[in-house]
C-alpha positions in Angstrom: -8.0 22.7 -42.7 -8.7 20.0 -40.0 -8.0 16.5 -41.1 -10.8 14.1 -41.4 -10.5 10.8 -39.5 -12.9 7.7 -39.9 -12.9 5.4 -36.9 -14.7 2.0 -37.2 -16.2 0.7 -34.1 -16.3 4.2 -32.7 -19.3 3.9 -30.4 -17.6 2.4 -27.4 -14.2 1.1 -26.0 -11.0 2.0 -27.5 -12.5 3.5 -30.7 -14.7 5.9 -28.7 -11.7 7.0 -26.7 -9.6 7.6 -29.7 -12.2 9.7 -31.3 -12.8 11.8 -28.2 -9.1 12.5 -27.8 -8.5 13.4 -31.5 -11.4 15.9 -31.1 -9.4 17.7 -28.6 -6.6 18.0 -30.9 -8.6 19.7 -33.6 -9.5 16.7 -36.0 -12.9 16.1 -37.6 -13.8 12.7 -36.3 -16.5 10.3 -37.7 -17.2 6.9 -36.1 -19.0 4.0 -37.3 -21.5 1.7 -35.5 -23.9 -1.0 -36.6 -26.7 0.7 -34.8 -25.9 4.4 -34.4 -29.4 5.2 -33.5 -29.0 3.3 -30.3 -25.9 5.1 -29.2 -26.4 8.2 -27.0 -23.8 10.8 -25.8 -21.4 10.5 -28.7 -19.5 13.6 -29.1 -18.7 12.9 -32.8 -21.2 11.8 -35.6 -21.6 8.0 -36.0 -22.2 6.6 -39.5 -24.0 3.3 -39.9 -21.6 0.5 -40.8 -21.2 -3.3 -40.4 -17.7 -4.3 -41.5 -19.2 -7.7 -42.5 -21.4 -6.0 -45.1 -19.8 -4.4 -48.2 -22.9 -2.3 -48.9 -23.0 -0.7 -45.6 -19.3 0.2 -45.9 -19.7 1.7 -49.4 -22.6 3.8 -48.2 -20.9 5.1 -45.1 -17.8 6.1 -47.1 -19.9 7.7 -49.8 -21.8 9.7 -47.2 -18.6 10.8 -45.6 -17.0 11.9 -48.9 -20.2 13.8 -49.7 -20.0 15.6 -46.3 -16.2 16.3 -46.2 -14.9 15.5 -49.7 -11.9 13.7 -48.2 -10.7 11.0 -45.7 -7.2 11.7 -44.4 -6.9 8.9 -41.7 -8.7 5.5 -41.3 -8.5 3.9 -37.9 -9.6 0.3 -38.5 -10.7 -0.4 -34.9 -13.8 -2.5 -35.2 -13.3 -6.1 -34.0 -14.6 -8.8 -31.7 -13.0 -11.1 -29.3 -13.5 -14.8 -29.1 -12.5 -17.6 -26.6 -12.9 -21.2 -26.4 -11.1 -24.5 -27.1 -10.4 -24.8 -30.8 -12.1 -28.3 -30.9 -15.3 -26.9 -29.5 -15.8 -23.4 -31.1 -18.6 -23.5 -33.6 -17.4 -23.1 -37.3 -20.0 -20.2 -37.7 -18.3 -18.2 -34.8 -14.8 -18.9 -36.3 -16.1 -17.5 -39.6 -17.7 -14.5 -37.9 -14.5 -13.6 -36.2 -12.5 -13.6 -39.3 -15.2 -11.7 -41.1 -15.1 -9.0 -38.6 -11.4 -8.9 -37.6 -9.7 -9.7 -41.0 -12.0 -9.3 -44.0 -13.9 -6.4 -42.4 -11.0 -4.1 -42.2 -9.9 -5.1 -45.8 -13.3 -4.2 -47.0 -13.1 -0.8 -45.5 -9.6 -0.2 -46.9 -10.8 -1.2 -50.3 -13.6 1.4 -50.0 -11.3 4.2 -48.7 -8.1 3.7 -50.6 -9.4 5.0 -54.0 -10.1 8.4 -52.3 -6.8 8.6 -50.5 -5.1 7.6 -53.7 -6.8 10.5 -55.5 -5.8 12.9 -52.6 -2.3 11.6 -53.0 -1.9 11.0 -49.3 -3.6 9.2 -46.4 -2.9 7.0 -43.3 -4.5 3.7 -42.5 -4.1 2.7 -38.9 -5.0 -1.1 -38.2 -5.7 -1.9 -34.6 -4.5 -5.4 -34.1 -3.5 -6.9 -30.8 -0.5 -8.2 -28.8 -2.3 -11.5 -28.8 -1.7 -11.5 -32.6 2.0 -12.1 -32.2 1.5 -15.5 -30.5 -0.9 -18.5 -30.4 -2.6 -18.1 -27.1 -4.6 -21.2 -25.6 -8.2 -20.8 -25.7 -7.8 -17.6 -27.8 -6.4 -19.2 -30.9 -9.0 -17.8 -33.1 -8.5 -14.3 -32.0 -4.8 -14.6 -32.1 -5.0 -16.0 -35.7 -7.3 -13.2 -36.8 -5.2 -10.3 -35.4 -2.0 -12.0 -36.6 -3.5 -12.2 -40.1 -4.3 -8.4 -40.0 -0.8 -7.7 -38.9 0.7 -9.5 -41.9 -1.9 -8.1 -44.4 -0.8 -4.6 -43.2 2.9 -5.5 -44.0 2.0 -6.4 -47.4 -0.3 -3.4 -48.0 2.3 -0.9 -47.0 4.5 -1.9 -49.8 1.7 -2.0 -52.4 0.3 1.5 -51.5 3.3 3.5 -50.6 3.9 4.8 -54.2 0.4 6.4 -53.9 1.4 8.6 -50.9 -0.7 6.4 -48.6 0.9 4.8 -45.4 -0.4 1.8 -43.4 0.6 0.8 -39.9 -0.3 -1.6 -37.2 -0.8 -0.6 -33.6 -1.3 -3.6 -31.2 -3.0 -3.0 -27.8 -2.6 -5.2 -24.8 -5.3 -5.5 -22.2 -7.2 -2.3 -21.6 -10.1 -1.5 -19.3 -12.9 -1.5 -21.9 -16.2 -3.5 -22.5 -14.5 -5.9 -25.0 -15.0 -8.8 -22.6 -18.8 -8.3 -22.6 -18.8 -8.3 -26.4 -16.7 -11.5 -26.9 -18.1 -14.7 -28.0 -17.4 -17.2 -25.4 -17.6 -20.9 -26.2 -19.7 -22.3 -23.5 -17.9 -24.3 -20.7 -19.4 -27.7 -21.4 -20.1 -30.0 -18.6 -18.1 -33.2 -18.8 -15.9 -31.7 -21.6 -12.2 -32.6 -21.3 -11.6 -28.8 -21.4 -14.3 -27.9 -18.7 -12.1 -27.1 -15.7 -9.1 -25.5 -17.4 -11.1 -23.5 -20.0 -13.5 -22.2 -17.1 -10.5 -21.2 -15.0 -8.8 -19.4 -17.9 -12.0 -17.6 -19.0 -12.2 -16.1 -15.5 -8.6 -15.1 -15.6 -9.0 -13.5 -19.0 -12.0 -11.4 -18.0 -10.1 -10.3 -14.8 -7.2 -9.1 -17.0 -9.4 -7.0 -19.0 -11.3 -5.5 -16.2 -7.9 -4.6 -14.5 -6.4 -3.4 -17.8 -4.7 0.0 -18.6 -6.3 3.3 -19.4 -7.7 3.2 -23.0 -6.5 6.8 -23.3 -3.0 5.4 -23.7 -4.2 3.9 -26.9 -5.7 7.2 -28.0 -2.4 9.0 -27.2 -0.4 6.3 -29.2 -2.7 6.8 -32.2 -2.2 10.5 -32.0 1.6 10.3 -32.0 1.5 7.9 -35.0 -0.6 10.5 -36.9 2.2 13.0 -36.2 5.0 11.1 -37.8 6.0 11.8 -41.4 7.3 8.3 -41.9 5.7 6.0 -39.3 7.0 2.6 -38.5 5.4 -0.7 -39.4 4.5 -1.9 -35.9 3.5 -0.3 -32.8 2.7 -2.0 -29.4 0.7 -0.3 -26.6 0.4 -1.9 -23.2 2.0 -3.1 -20.1 5.7 -3.8 -20.1 5.4 -7.5 -19.7 2.8 -7.7 -22.4 5.1 -6.0 -24.9 8.2 -7.9 -23.5 6.4 -11.1 -24.3 6.9 -10.4 -28.0 10.6 -10.0 -27.5 10.8 -13.2 -25.6 9.1 -15.1 -28.4 11.5 -13.7 -30.9 14.7 -14.7 -28.8 13.7 -17.8 -27.0 13.6 -21.3 -28.4 10.0 -22.3 -29.5 9.5 -24.9 -26.8 10.8 -22.6 -24.0 8.5 -19.9 -25.0 5.6 -22.4 -25.1 6.4 -23.7 -21.8 6.3 -20.0 -20.4 2.8 -19.6 -21.8 1.7 -22.9 -20.4 3.0 -22.0 -16.9 1.3 -18.6 -17.3 -2.0 -20.3 -18.1 -1.5 -23.1 -15.5 -1.7 -25.7 -18.2 
């Protein structure tokens, strides 16, 4: 019997790529989108879901259970980017980012977990970010939200392991997707003390995404995780230096690592 996989944010980018790859491996894939009626060309069904709205999550999970009677794997992929000086990002945008990147995945987990517990098995894969391992200048809110999801997953694993349900993090680096177009960018304010440096960094960040790796590498990584009987807690997928930056943070003195980041961002 083919395993059933639910991928949040499956209409584009990494989520879409993961779904398309898993179909070639024989999985039954369902994605989610806030507006599935506007999506054309999807090779797997899309359920309407906004991870900020509990009702839409409950309805989507209920519909999927009615169709398939099970959910074997949840890939919590839906998320949004955000950039800007912490002093200038509107509170509403900070809250929206945490609603989507932290509370959203937890809401989906809460909706799916009872079904996995009843099955006696299941796998939850939370897509975080290498940015969640460090506080990055002008990406502080994004770093914080993804870092929060990393820690929540660590706690979740210990709470649900007795039910036969496993949870893991997979942290991508920069991949060539449309994430930059979907980010909230705090405006570069003329006359702001951050005007020049933030404007320069914003251009650099977008260039990194545009020149990022092939998102199929993420799809293959997710597939490999799904094959493991006892998956690890954390996985990182990206360029060598992106992954190595996590190692450096662990071994270098704080101020030395901070200096490396500041030099990288030309601060």
